[in-house]
C-alpha positions, 0 to 999 in steps of 0.5 A: 571355488566350491559348489553352491551346494557346499556353500549352502551347507557351510552357511547352514553351519554358520547359522548354528543348524544342528539337525535337518529333518526331511526326505531327499530326492534326485534334484537335491543329491548334491546338497545331500552329498555336501551334508554328508560331510557336515556335522549337521545331522540329517534325520530321514523321515517317512513323509515330508509333512512329518519333517515339517512338524518336527522342524516346527517343534524344534523351532518352538523349543529352541528359539532357533529356526528348525530346518526341513528339506524336501525334493521338488514337486510332490515332496515340496507340496507335502511340506506345505501343511507343516510349514503353514502350521509353523508360520501361523503358530509363530515357530521359526522354521526354514524349509529347503526344497529342490527344484528342476534345473533353470534350463527347463523351468520355463516350460512344462517339465517333469515335477516342475512347478512354481514352488516359490509362489506356492510357499509365498502366502504360507511364509514370511519370505520365499525365494529361489537361489538363481546365482551361486554367489548370492547363497550366503546373503539369501541363507542369512536373510532367511534365518534372520527373517524366520527368527525375527518377531513375529517368528515364522517360516521361510522357504529357500529353493535350490535348483539342481543346476545351481547346486552344482555350479561353482561359487566364487564367493566361499564364505558365509555371513556372520550372524549379528546379534540383534538388540531389541528395542524397549519402550520409552519412559513416557509411554510407561508412565501412561501405561502405569496410569491405566493400570493404577486407575483400574480396580479389576484389571486382568492379564491375558497372556499369549504366545509372545510371552513364551517366545520372548522368554518373559515368563519369569518377569510376567510372574514377578509382575503378577505376584507383585500387583496381585493381578490374575493371569489368563493364558491362551492355549499356546501360553500355558504355563507362563505363570505356574499353576502353583501361583495364586495369580494363575487363572489357567487357560482361556480360549474354549469357544463356549463361555468358560468360568475364566471368561467371567474375569474378562467380562467384569474387568475394567482393564484387560492387559494383553501381554504377547497376545496373538489374535490368531489364537483366540479371536477378540470378538469372543471376549470383547463382543461389543468392542468396548473393553479398555485394553492395554497392549504390551507386545513387541509388535503393534496390535492387529487392526480389529474392531473388537481389539482397539487398545487404549494404549500400545506399549511396544518393545521387548516384553520382559523389559517392559514388565520390568519397567512397570514393576519398578514403578508400581506399588506392591499390591495396590490396596484399591484392587478387587480380586475376590472374583478372580480368587473364586474363579481359581478355586472353582477351576481347581475343584473342577480339575479334581472332580474325577481324580478318583474315578473308577469307571470301567470301559470308556475313560472320562477325559477329566480322569485321564488328564488328572492322572497324566498331570500326576505322571508328568513332571513340571518340566516334562513336555506334553504335545496335543494333537488337534481334536476334541482332546485338545479342548480337554487338555487346554482346560484340564492340564494346567502347567508349571512352566512355558513350553511344557504343553505344546498345542497347535492353535494358530493353524490347528493342524491335525497330525502335529503331535507324533512327529512333534514329539520326536523333535521334542525328545531330540531337544530334551532327551532327559525329559518325559515326552508325551503326545496325546492324539485322537484316533483321527489325527494320529493316523494322519502321520502314523508312518513316523512311528518308524522314524521314532523307533529307528532314531531311538526316540523314547517317546510315549504316545497316547491315543484317545479312541472314539472312532470318529472325528469327535471335535467336529461331532461336538461342534455340529451337535452344539449348533445343529442338534445332530452330526453328519456321518463322522465315524470310522474304524481303527486298527488294533493299536497294540498290534500296530505298535508291535508292528513298528517295534514299539511297546503297545499298552491297552487301558480299558479301566480308569484304575489301570491308567496310573500303572500304564504310565509307570510302565510306559515311562520305565520302558526303553523305547517308544510306547503307544497307549490306547484307550477308549474315551468317554466323549459323552462328557463333551455334551455334559461340559457344553451344558455345564458351561452354558449354565454357569453363573459367574461369581461376583 
């Protein structure tokens, strides 16, 4: 016999859980006491939303479910945004919340609310443990569902009295290895016919390629055939920026030069593409594009996304099967435009690399120096704001999961706590979070967490004293913006107050030195700089006038 709380922890250990992020309360005291005797590390955060974002990023980088924990009531509601972010960004996550005892759930009661119902539309599965002996099945199912395609969040509730109850079932359930299905030869032959009958095919790669670890196979297929690869924001690096087949990132709301390859393609091969990242109406407005859908899951029904053929199965194996049958560099393909698009983007990236502007720094220059400072396997996390659009376009990547962007749910406040988790997963890599001054202050309390646990991250804050992305979009649509301005603290002093090193950069020429100092400093570092968002309007004007190379 053991208490349900002890059995619950035993089941977490069987799932391979190594760390839990969260904030406990009175109603999960028995669970915390059980965790204290476990090898699982519990990281105390300063707010539950931060814990959920940490679990989100942990899941993205490891492929295993990240775990976050809260008490009932306000603790559970604080988890919501991070859990929803993980679910829509396809990160495996299991959220654990406490609950009032079952003896008082039927009536108005202190902090009691229907938490399971609250999480139901935000997760793949949400349930409460109402029988101690059901704990092994429920925990096993939560982790299996969270990790299964498409990955996402699950929520488990453990009422206070159930946690204290004795369970006669004392063993966890084993984790079974799931073998993924592969497409049959007939559908591969049909896909091959579509690919070889095209003259200007292009690949649109999404986050599914990252999740299924299919980057190497996609690169091999692209380089074998010569077909260029566009990636969504969340698939950056699935084909290295060094590859001639890399056409970098697509997804800006405004039409970008990379969209030219979609406009003129006679076949768009979507690989692991997720509609939540980049709506098909933006690149297939009349719904007439010929689409070949390669994914683990069937295509979402959308009038702008009607595939001529769906090839379902493990992406890496699908690409291998196609690569085994397709000839090397089919001679009838015309990739002149794709090559010119790549060259034009490379020119754009380098345009301000030697910029010496004093005062506010141009985003292009900041990201050039950032790319130079970061190694091929180092990790950049982008918060949500105007800077995200610049990072998506001007920060090309060498490998998947080296630029993490929230683009399904697009939640501000993601990057600082996410960077802490990234450093825990990869302590040997440089980890940099880039935030706007709006998003940074939404989870600023986690600076204390980073300092306390020794997470040597670097956070860069682009300061414009406004909600810059909203201003950019309002001005594009209406010609002016509503009042979106605010004031900021002195970020260097703020860093020092949390025990961080603070660096202020006022001139473009000083940025490289700031990076050198930041990454050689022991402990977390905050870099703040004024950003020149006059470049937003210039970029919109430039993209509005672009002419596609033919």
